[in-house]
C-alpha positions, 0 to 999 in steps of 0.5 A: 600643151603647156599652161604658163602663169606670168608669161610676162615676168622675167622668167615667165616670157622666156618659157614661152619664147623657149616652149614656142621655140620647141614647137610646143603650144602654150597657153598663157593665164595672165591678169591684162592679156595686153602685155602678150601682144607680141606672141599674137596669134602664136599661142592661147591666152586667158584672163585671169589672175590666182584668187579666179580659180574658174577662169584657172580651169578654163586654162586648164582645158583639154589635154595639157602636159604640164604648168608652169607657177608661180610664188603669187596670191594667198595660200588659199587660192594657191591652194586650190588652183593645185586642186584644180591641176589635180582634179585635171590629171596634168602631167606634171607641174614646175614651180618657180620656188626660190634657194631661201627655201633652204637657206632663209626658212625664216624669212618671208620669201622661204616661207611664202616659197616652202608653203607653196611647194608643200601645198604642190605636194599635199596635193598629190602633183608630181611637182619640180621646185626650182630653187635659183640664187638671185636673177641677173635681172635684179640688175635692172635695180640700178637703173633709176640710178644709173641714168640719175648720175652714173652710180650702182648701189653696192648693200653687199661690198665685196661679198661674192654670189653667184647670180642666174640668168633668168634664160637659164631658170626658163630652159631649166623649167622647159625642160621639166616641164616636157621631159617626163623623164627629168626625175628630180624635183629639187633643182637648186639654180645658180650662175657658174662663177661667183661675183661681186656687185663692183665686178658687175658694175664694173663689166656694166660699165664696159659693156655700156661705154661709159665709166660707172662708180660702186658706191656702198649703200648700208642694207638700212638704205637698200630697204629704203631704195628697194620700198622705194621702188614700190618693193612691199616692205616686207618683201623687201625686209627678205630682199635685204637678208639675202643681202645679207647673206652675200656680204658676211661670204654665205653666199658664195657656192655654185650649183653644176644643176645647169649643166647637168640638166641643159649638158651646158654651162650657163651663162656668165653674167657679163654674156647676159649683159651684152644680150640685155645692154638696150635696156641699161642704155 
């Protein structure tokens, strides 16, 4: 049995799908079970949050081979969950961290993820820490302005980055959960190509067969857009810090981790767009 938290999210959803496709039993730990209705009787569901440790203990009943965790909740709540996993002697834990632990440790996102990594290590768990760059699915943040006036806002200028598809993050997570021979504890995950926002916008316009304008915005405007979209200000500020790094040319690097772990190249942005084109229509 594999326990997946955040199963309704971009990465967690893919982890559940890929575990099921490989024939593994899945138990989802989720705040709102109604969001998992598409899996019906194919998975077990336990309702709870990171601050309801007794419910989480219920999710760990039986023989659990691995747990997928996200950066949710306070440090104290997370520490309690890690202790409960340790008490059940679960063989493997996979944690969705971020490259900001390395690239921007002074930001809130960098600190919070680094703190959770340390909690897992301190609990004596066999942790695998996935540190992805920006998700390709962050392009969904463009949807309101695309639908309103055909505009892709760009706070990163011509800076290049190597965004990664949630499907590829999930595939590495599944390998880390199910394969005890994978010994790397820190896995830096990027896409296989560097690409700018104007290039992404051009590919999206081609995919949708409609004109789109890529319009430069300031970092302050980007912060305002994120908070207007409901992102808490301290988190938004961390995200904008990553934009600043891209704009300054500090993010134009790729890692070979996906290809090395999975034996295939990561999805290109164009491939990911085609698979999710209906979301943008």
